[in-house]
C-alpha positions, 0 to 999 in steps of 0.5 A: 740174334745169330749162331756162333760156333763154340770155337768162335764164342768169346767171353762177354757174348750175350746168350740169345737163347737158353740151353738145356742139359739132358734132364731138362735143366737149364744150363744157361738162361737167355741174356746171360753173359758168356764166360770163358769157363762156360765156353770150355764147358760147351765144348766138353759137352759137345755143343755145336754153338750158341745163339747170341744177341749183339748189335749187328744181329738185332731184329733177327728173330728165330722162329721155332716150329715147336717151342723150346718148352715142348721140346724140353718136356719131350726130351725129359719124358724120353729120358724117363722112358729110357731110364725105366727101360734100362731098369728092366721095366717091361712096361716102360712105354705103357707106364709113360704112354699117357704123358708121351701122348699128351706132349706129342699132341702139344707138339703136333698143335704147335706144328700145325699152328706154325705150318708156314714156318721153315725148319731151322735145324740149328735152333733144334740143337739145344740139349747136351745129349744127342740120344734125347735130342735126336729122338725129339728132332726126328719127331719134329721133322717127321711131323712137319713133313707128315703135315705137308704131306697132308696126313690126317691128324690121327695118322700124324699122331701115329707118326709122332709116336713112331718117330719119338720111339724109332731108336728105342731098341738102341737102349738094349745095344751095348753102350760101347758099340753105340759110342764107338768113335771109329768105324764099326766092325762087320760083326758090330754093325750086324748087332747095330742093325738088330736095334729096330727089331729089338725095339719092336720086341720090347714094345710088343706088350704094349697092345695100344700101339697100332701096326702103322707105328710098329712097322714104321719103327721096324723099317725106318732103316729101309732105303728107297732103292732096296739098299736098307734093312731089315728086309731090303724093301724098295719104293712103295713097299716101305710104309710112308711113315718109315720112309719119312722117319728115315729121312728125318733120321739121317738129316738130324744125325749128319747135322749133329756132333756124334762120338764118331763124326763131326756135324755136316753144315746145314747146306751140305746136309740139305744137298746130301738129302736132296741128292739122294732123291730116288736113291735112299729117299722118296722123290715126293718126300724130298720135294716136301723136304726141300721146301720146308727145311731151311739150307741157310738157317736164320741167324747163320753167318754166310760168306758170298762169292762177292767177298762180303759176309753177312747174316741170313735174316729171312728165308723165301719158301719158294727159293730157299737157296736165295735168302735175304742177307744182312751184310756185315758193315765195312766200317763202325757206325755204318747203316746196315745194308741188305742183299736180296738174293732172290728179288734183287736182280743185281745179285743174280750173279752172286752165290753163297759160298759157304757158311761161317760157323 
């Protein structure tokens, strides 16, 4: 299995994984033959691309820290929650709390069981709605980091609730500002910055939300160096939960296709996050991020400095920048060759120059 961007998809390719619409319905099943019409539809719906099965990528399995079914259930619940809130239901969260709590517990159970797995951000981009996909992805990323941070289960549960609701206030911001394709004006940015406090205000009727949840939602745009909002807090003044969500929020956002920005490739996004250690983000949390988030996800095609190309087929948690590469054959029917960038001493002078999307 390998990932192919929408621009490089070809009619006749075979889908390796399912894709979902924003209401949880399946747009395409695994094993389906891709048509030209479907490729155009994916482009219109702003998908990054699709995993395909072919002879060269045979045997490369994409591990998910959370199952597609659980992420789908969570996204569908967020869809219902958003709809309830937009209809003016002041108890929009309380009326969905039991279902959300149950599905988040399932999500955490799966993360605990797959604690040795690395996060493949591209594998998490299988919904056509950035709004619902983003909240779910931030929740998954936050829980992975929180578990590695050694948070007890009760604290992980609260982190998951805060992460899934971190942007709930954007429901109440003018949609033209949310979806504006260009840079926001200063006035529009000031309005956008109110979404955290609006979210807390709208959730205030729910007496079951603990302070650690509401404080994390309110402060997830604070930055480690004090440059964030709404209070300009810095360092350890910011709740750890808010610091974790902040990092997950930025990483998922910059790797997503949005109305005003194209996605950044995973290795560049990885470099951006880790490069902001001690600036935007807590260095201790960055260390966790750096060993749990794969800069070169499984199934991604890469170009090497020696001119060869191949597919990432294994990541090493102790050296994520030096994966095992299955090399593209130079001739038809050639036996597959592998380059182990971590363990093969002959490869030490070779680097990954870029990914081929």
